[in-house]
N, C-alpha and C positions, 0 to 999 in steps of 0.2 A: 236373383229376385231383389228387386229394389223397392223403394218407396214410390208409390204412384199407381196408376191403373193401366199399366202397359199390357197386362194379361188378366184374364178372369180366372179366379180360383174357385173350384167347386168343391163341396163337402165330399169326403170320401165314403160317406154312409148314404146320405139322402140325395146327394148330387145336385143340391141347389147352389146357387152362386153365393160365395161368401163376400159380403160387402164390408163388414167391419173388421173385427179381430179374428185372426185364424188361430185356432187351437191345434196343438200338436198332441197326437194320441200317445198314450202311455205305451212303452215297449211291449208290455204283456198283452195288449190288444191286437198286436200284429196288423196294424193299420199304418200304411206309409203315407197316406194323403193327410192334408189338413182337414180339420172338422169345424163345422159351424157350432155356435154356442149351444143350441138346442141338443144336437147329437152328442156334443161332449158332455154336457150335464147328464144326459140319459146314460151314457156309457160309464161315467164316473159313479153315478148312483147304483148301477148294476154291479159294478166292480166291487164297491165297498159292501153292499148288501151280501153278495156271494161270499166274501172274505169273513164277514161277521157270522153268517150261518155256519160256514166251515169251522170257525173257531169254537163254536158252542158244543 
């Protein structure tokens, strides 16, 4: 993978084309593909809310 638009990258969750920044999923999520910003934010929120509830 290099810089440029030689290949289209799609989000591993919603399957939409990622145009800007590609996010790497946390290992705990078991997702090997890149994520778009919306899906990454959603997964991050879910992960930390679950951890917070578990800790109480």
